[in-house]
C-alpha positions in Angstrom: 83.2 0.7 70.0 80.3 -0.4 72.2 77.8 2.2 73.3 76.5 2.2 76.8 72.9 3.3 77.7 72.9 5.3 80.9 70.1 6.8 83.0 69.0 10.5 82.9 70.9 11.4 86.0 74.2 11.0 84.1 73.4 14.3 82.3 74.0 16.1 85.7 77.0 14.0 86.5 78.7 15.0 83.3 78.4 18.7 84.2 79.5 18.0 87.8 82.6 16.0 86.7 83.4 18.7 84.1 83.4 21.2 87.0 85.7 19.0 89.0 88.2 18.8 86.1 88.0 22.5 85.6 88.8 23.1 89.2 92.0 21.1 88.9 93.5 24.1 87.0 91.1 27.0 86.5 93.7 29.6 85.3 95.1 27.3 82.6 91.6 26.4 81.4 90.6 30.0 81.2 93.9 30.8 79.3 93.3 28.1 76.7 89.7 29.1 76.1 90.7 32.8 75.9 93.3 32.0 73.3 90.8 30.1 71.2 88.1 32.8 71.6 90.5 35.6 70.5 91.8 33.5 67.6 88.2 32.8 66.4 87.3 36.5 66.5 90.3 37.3 64.4 89.4 34.6 61.8 85.7 35.6 61.7 86.7 39.2 61.2 88.2 38.4 57.8 85.7 37.6 55.0 85.7 33.9 54.0 88.6 33.1 56.3 86.2 32.4 59.1 85.4 29.1 57.4 88.7 27.9 58.6 87.6 28.3 62.2 84.7 25.9 61.6 86.9 23.4 59.8 89.5 23.2 62.6 87.2 23.4 65.5 87.2 19.6 66.0 91.0 19.6 66.1 90.9 22.1 69.1 88.1 20.1 70.8 90.2 17.0 70.5 93.2 18.8 71.9 91.4 20.3 74.9 89.8 16.8 75.5 93.3 15.4 75.5 94.1 18.0 78.2 91.1 16.9 80.2 92.3 13.3 80.0 95.8 14.4 81.2 94.3 16.2 84.2 92.3 13.0 85.0 95.6 11.1 85.0 97.2 13.6 87.4 99.3 15.3 84.6 99.5 19.1 84.2 97.4 20.9 81.7 99.8 22.5 79.3 99.4 25.1 76.5 100.7 22.5 74.1 97.4 20.6 74.3 95.9 23.1 71.9 98.1 21.5 69.2 97.3 17.9 70.1 94.5 17.7 67.6 96.9 18.7 64.8 99.4 16.0 65.7 97.1 12.9 65.5 94.5 12.2 62.9 94.4 15.9 61.9 93.0 15.3 58.4 90.2 13.2 59.8 89.3 15.8 62.3 89.2 18.5 59.6 86.9 16.2 57.7 84.5 16.3 60.7 84.8 20.1 60.6 83.9 20.0 56.9 80.8 17.9 57.6 79.8 20.5 60.3 80.3 23.3 57.8 78.1 21.7 55.2 75.5 21.0 57.8 75.5 24.6 58.9 75.1 25.7 55.3 72.2 23.4 54.8 70.5 24.6 58.0 70.9 28.2 56.9 69.4 27.3 53.5 66.4 25.6 55.1 65.8 28.6 57.4 66.1 31.0 54.4 63.8 28.9 52.2 61.0 28.9 54.8 61.3 32.4 56.3 63.8 34.3 54.1 61.3 36.9 52.7 59.7 37.4 56.1 63.0 37.9 57.9 64.3 40.2 55.2 61.1 42.3 55.3 61.2 42.5 59.1 64.9 43.5 59.1 64.2 46.3 56.6 61.3 47.6 58.7 63.5 47.8 61.8 66.5 49.2 59.9 64.3 52.0 58.5 63.6 53.2 62.0 59.9 52.4 62.0 57.8 53.8 64.9 57.4 51.5 67.8 53.8 50.5 67.1 54.7 49.7 63.4 57.8 47.7 64.4 55.8 45.7 67.0 53.0 45.0 64.4 55.6 43.9 61.9 57.2 41.5 64.5 53.8 40.1 65.4 52.9 39.5 61.7 56.3 37.8 61.1 56.3 35.7 64.2 54.4 32.6 62.8 56.7 32.4 59.7 59.8 33.0 61.7 58.8 30.3 64.2 58.3 27.8 61.4 61.7 28.7 59.9 63.4 28.2 63.3 61.7 24.9 63.8 62.8 23.7 60.3 66.3 24.8 61.0 66.3 23.0 64.3 65.0 19.9 62.7 67.8 20.0 60.1 70.6 20.9 62.6 69.7 18.5 65.4 70.8 15.3 63.7 74.0 17.0 62.5 74.7 18.2 66.0 74.3 14.7 67.4 76.5 13.2 64.7 79.3 15.7 65.3 79.1 15.8 69.1 81.3 12.9 69.9 82.9 12.3 66.5 86.1 14.3 67.1 86.9 12.4 70.3 86.2 9.0 68.6 88.5 10.0 65.8 91.3 11.3 68.1 91.2 8.8 71.0 90.0 5.6 69.2 91.3 6.1 65.6 87.8 5.8 64.2 87.4 7.0 60.6 85.1 10.1 60.1 82.0 8.5 58.7 81.8 5.6 61.3 82.6 8.2 64.0 79.7 10.4 62.9 77.4 7.3 62.8 78.5 6.2 66.3 78.0 9.6 67.7 74.5 9.9 66.3 73.5 6.5 67.5 75.0 7.1 71.0 73.0 10.4 71.3 69.8 8.7 70.1 70.2 5.9 72.6 70.9 8.3 75.4 68.5 11.0 74.6 67.3 11.5 78.2 70.7 12.2 79.8 71.6 14.4 76.9 68.3 16.3 77.3 69.1 16.9 81.0 72.7 17.9 80.0 71.3 20.3 77.3 69.0 22.0 79.7 71.8 22.5 82.2 73.8 24.2 79.4 70.9 26.3 77.9 69.8 27.9 81.1 73.1 29.7 81.9 73.5 30.6 78.2 70.0 32.3 78.2 70.9 34.0 81.5 74.1 35.4 79.8 72.2 36.5 76.7 72.0 40.2 77.7 75.7 40.2 78.1 76.1 38.5 74.7 73.9 41.1 73.1 75.6 44.0 74.8 79.0 42.9 73.6 77.6 41.9 70.1 79.0 38.4 70.5 76.0 36.0 70.2 78.0 33.0 71.2 79.7 34.6 74.2 77.6 32.6 76.7 78.9 29.3 75.2 82.5 30.5 75.3 82.1 31.6 79.0 80.9 28.1 79.8 83.5 26.3 77.6 86.0 25.7 80.4 83.3 23.4 82.0 81.7 22.2 78.7 84.8 20.8 77.2 85.8 18.6 80.1 82.1 17.6 80.5 82.0 16.4 76.8 85.1 14.3 77.5 83.5 12.8 80.6 80.3 12.0 78.7 82.3 10.4 75.9 84.2 8.2 78.4 80.9 7.3 80.0 79.1 6.2 76.8 81.8 4.6 74.7 83.6 1.4 75.6 86.1 -0.3 73.3 84.8 -3.6 72.0 86.5 -6.7 73.6 88.3 -7.6 70.4 89.8 -4.1 70.2 91.3 -4.1 73.7 
């Protein structure tokens, strides 16, 4: 695969084109995402079984991207696209999920090593029902350590996120093996850091706006799920924009 380098404006274009793909069949997109959301809540409700949701997430991303491709070709978006990622290169996609799972574990370990005691102490103070001034003082005292822990976690998770971002689509559409797919995805993100930064800002802003709703419903990732009908096709659009088959593979 050849990797294209595009200008920063493409970050906005990916979002805009994702919206256009969503508008081709909004009810079906909402139905597919709702099914996945409910299924993930069921899996995460059972101790240890939630790991399965992380492992097979790339399979579902591949299937939904297959649906985005179908819409772009004038075909209908069917429920069966949820299964597409289990019908082609399924084991390779689960491998990508395994890498993501290990990366999340390492990120959590890094955060715990840096700020574990501080976070635990702050949690106990709040859980004990400390008076408002005491709770505020505890939060202020813990802030520097917690900020350092979050920065370390971000530093560990960012390369992983970039490596996993396009890997499922490379595995599914281009039959790339997992490790080369992870390397290609990471390299594509590094070479196109500016459009991805614009894209990330366009995603983070509505997620932050939706944060009160996420907290009220006790679903921290609800904002991402609500944006998923646009995010998934936008990821497919960005993949098509950045990756071009090498001449000898066409």
